[in-house]
C-alpha positions in Angstrom: -14.0 18.8 3.4 -10.3 19.0 3.7 -8.7 15.5 3.5 -4.9 15.9 3.0 -2.0 17.7 4.7 0.7 17.4 2.0 1.0 20.9 0.7 2.7 19.8 -2.6 0.0 17.3 -3.4 -2.7 18.8 -5.7 -4.5 15.8 -7.3 -5.0 12.5 -5.5 -7.0 9.9 -7.4 -7.8 6.9 -5.1 -9.0 3.6 -6.5 -11.4 5.2 -9.0 -13.9 3.1 -10.9 -16.3 4.4 -13.5 -19.2 2.3 -14.7 -21.8 3.1 -17.3 -25.0 1.2 -18.3 -25.2 0.6 -22.0 -28.5 -0.9 -22.8 -28.7 -3.8 -20.3 -25.0 -4.1 -20.0 -22.7 -2.5 -17.4 -19.5 -1.3 -18.8 -16.5 -0.4 -16.6 -14.4 2.2 -18.3 -12.0 2.9 -15.4 -11.0 0.0 -13.2 -9.7 1.2 -9.8 -7.0 3.6 -11.0 -4.8 5.5 -8.5 -2.2 8.2 -8.9 -1.1 11.5 -7.5 -0.1 14.8 -9.2 2.0 17.3 -7.3 1.9 21.1 -7.7 3.9 22.3 -10.7 3.8 19.0 -12.6 3.0 18.7 -16.3 1.3 15.4 -16.8 0.2 13.8 -20.1 -2.6 11.3 -20.1 -2.2 9.1 -23.1 -3.6 5.9 -24.5 -6.1 4.6 -27.1 -9.4 6.3 -27.7 -12.3 5.2 -25.6 -10.2 4.1 -22.7 -11.4 6.6 -20.1 -8.9 9.5 -20.5 -11.5 12.2 -20.9 -13.8 10.6 -18.3 -10.9 10.8 -15.9 -10.4 14.5 -16.6 -14.1 15.2 -16.1 -13.9 13.6 -12.7 -10.9 15.7 -11.7 -12.9 18.8 -12.6 -16.0 17.6 -10.8 -18.1 17.5 -14.0 -18.4 13.7 -13.7 -18.5 11.5 -10.6 -16.6 8.2 -9.9 -18.8 5.1 -9.4 -16.3 4.1 -6.6 -13.2 5.7 -5.2 -12.2 9.3 -4.4 -10.8 12.3 -6.3 -9.2 14.8 -4.0 -8.1 18.1 -5.5 -6.3 20.7 -3.3 -7.3 18.7 -0.2 -11.0 18.8 -1.1 -13.1 15.7 -1.8 -14.9 17.5 -4.6 -17.6 15.0 -5.1 -18.9 15.5 -1.5 -19.7 19.1 -2.4 -23.2 20.3 -3.5 -23.6 21.2 -7.2 -23.5 24.9 -6.4 -20.4 24.7 -4.2 -18.7 22.6 -6.8 -19.4 25.1 -9.5 -18.0 27.9 -7.3 -14.9 25.8 -6.4 -14.3 24.9 -10.1 -14.4 28.6 -11.1 -11.6 29.5 -8.7 -9.5 26.4 -8.8 -9.6 24.8 -12.2 -9.1 26.1 -15.7 -10.4 24.0 -18.6 -9.2 24.0 -22.2 -11.2 21.9 -24.7 -10.4 20.6 -28.1 -13.1 22.7 -29.9 -12.5 25.9 -27.8 -16.1 26.3 -26.6 -15.9 30.1 -26.7 -19.1 32.0 -26.3 -19.8 32.8 -30.0 -21.6 36.1 -29.3 -18.9 37.6 -27.1 -15.6 39.1 -28.3 -12.4 37.4 -27.3 -12.0 40.1 -24.6 -15.4 39.5 -23.1 -14.8 35.7 -23.2 -11.8 36.2 -21.0 -13.7 38.6 -18.8 -16.5 36.1 -18.3 -14.9 33.7 -15.8 -13.8 36.5 -13.6 -17.3 38.0 -13.6 -18.9 34.6 -12.8 -16.4 34.0 -9.9 -16.7 37.7 -8.7 -12.9 37.8 -8.9 -11.2 41.2 -8.8 -12.9 44.6 -9.2 -14.2 45.7 -12.6 -11.1 47.7 -13.6 -8.7 45.0 -12.6 -10.7 42.4 -14.6 -10.5 44.5 -17.7 -6.7 45.1 -17.2 -6.1 41.5 -16.5 -8.1 40.3 -19.6 -6.2 42.6 -21.8 -2.9 41.6 -20.3 -3.7 37.9 -20.8 -4.7 38.4 -24.5 -1.5 40.3 -25.0 0.4 37.5 -23.4 -1.0 35.0 -25.9 -0.5 37.3 -28.8 -4.0 38.4 -29.4 -4.1 42.0 -28.2 -5.0 43.3 -31.7 -7.8 40.7 -32.0 -9.4 41.3 -28.7 -12.6 43.0 -30.1 -13.2 40.2 -32.6 -15.7 37.4 -32.3 -14.3 33.8 -32.1 -15.7 33.1 -35.6 -13.5 35.9 -36.9 -10.1 34.4 -35.9 -8.3 31.2 -36.7 -8.5 28.0 -34.8 -5.1 28.5 -33.3 -6.0 32.0 -32.2 -9.3 30.8 -30.7 -7.4 28.2 -28.7 -5.0 30.7 -27.4 -7.9 32.9 -26.3 -9.4 29.8 -24.7 -6.2 29.4 -22.7 -6.3 33.1 -21.6 -9.9 32.5 -20.5 -8.9 29.3 -18.6 -6.2 31.1 -16.6 -8.2 34.3 -15.9 -8.8 33.4 -12.3 -5.2 32.1 -11.7 -6.3 28.6 -11.0 -3.6 26.2 -9.6 -4.8 23.4 -12.0 -5.2 23.5 -15.7 -7.1 20.6 -17.4 -6.7 20.3 -21.2 -8.6 17.7 -23.2 -7.0 17.3 -26.6 -6.3 21.1 -26.8 -4.1 20.7 -30.0 -6.3 18.0 -31.6 -8.0 20.5 -33.9 -4.9 22.6 -34.8 -2.2 22.6 -37.4 1.3 21.7 -36.2 2.5 25.3 -36.0 -0.5 26.3 -33.9 -0.2 23.2 -31.8 3.4 24.0 -30.9 2.5 27.6 -30.0 -0.2 26.3 -27.6 2.2 23.7 -26.1 4.8 26.4 -25.5 2.2 28.5 -23.7 1.5 25.4 -21.4 5.3 25.0 -20.8 5.5 28.7 -19.7 2.6 28.2 -17.3 4.2 25.2 -15.7 7.4 27.1 -15.2 5.3 29.7 -13.4 3.8 27.1 -11.1 0.6 26.0 -12.8 -0.1 22.3 -12.7 -1.3 20.9 -16.0 -3.0 17.6 -16.8 -3.4 17.1 -20.5 -5.0 14.4 -22.7 -3.3 14.1 -26.1 -2.9 11.7 -29.0 0.0 13.7 -30.3 3.1 11.5 -29.7 5.5 14.3 -30.5 4.1 16.6 -27.9 3.7 13.8 -25.4 7.4 13.0 -25.8 8.3 16.5 -24.6 6.8 15.9 -21.2 8.7 13.8 -18.6 5.6 12.4 -17.0 3.1 10.3 -19.0 0.2 8.2 -17.5 -1.0 5.7 -20.0 -4.5 4.3 -19.7 -5.4 1.1 -21.6 -8.7 -0.8 -21.1 -9.4 1.2 -17.9 -6.1 0.5 -16.2 -2.9 2.5 -15.8 -0.4 0.5 -17.8 2.5 3.0 -17.4 3.3 6.0 -15.2 6.7 7.4 -16.0 6.9 9.0 -12.6 6.9 5.5 -11.1 8.6 3.4 -13.7 11.4 5.7 -14.9 
């Protein structure tokens, strides 16, 4: 269901609550937060651990559902979709980069990048192959393309994961602590890739605890105890 007409608005989080039951106690991890992200923005989600940052990203991707409120992405109220439609939507509209890469261990880097295109039935077979090889070349892994994820470094695996995440040219890239398991040099390489993608029009929402990287991005949304305590797009 299309719910918005502003063509520059990509993510619209509207009074979102998230509650969990822990034993016999109800815990509210997000307390009615609202914000908007426009196309081409690079937004850092920051704050202490256990305050709902990853939960928020999971709701933007449709993996998790709000207890109350709405999450509108690209004009779609994604939580009104069936599970099958949501999966198809996610494959075409959202790329996801995880802290621990989550590459398919039995597939080469090339086949890992091919996989999302095959699952979404995007492009023809020849174009998929050419695109996968181009993306791995772009992230500096052309010579590693036939290796398994276990045969490359953590930084290389994360770069391959980025190539996989953008294989279907999604307008939105979600990154949950993508540099948290990397050495500083590899973290900077990954961050520079993100900056390049933003310059090309990709919207990125990234959770990080790395203060140096967060300082490089103009917009930061800080979540503390389930509330947005700072949004530099609003307060700056």
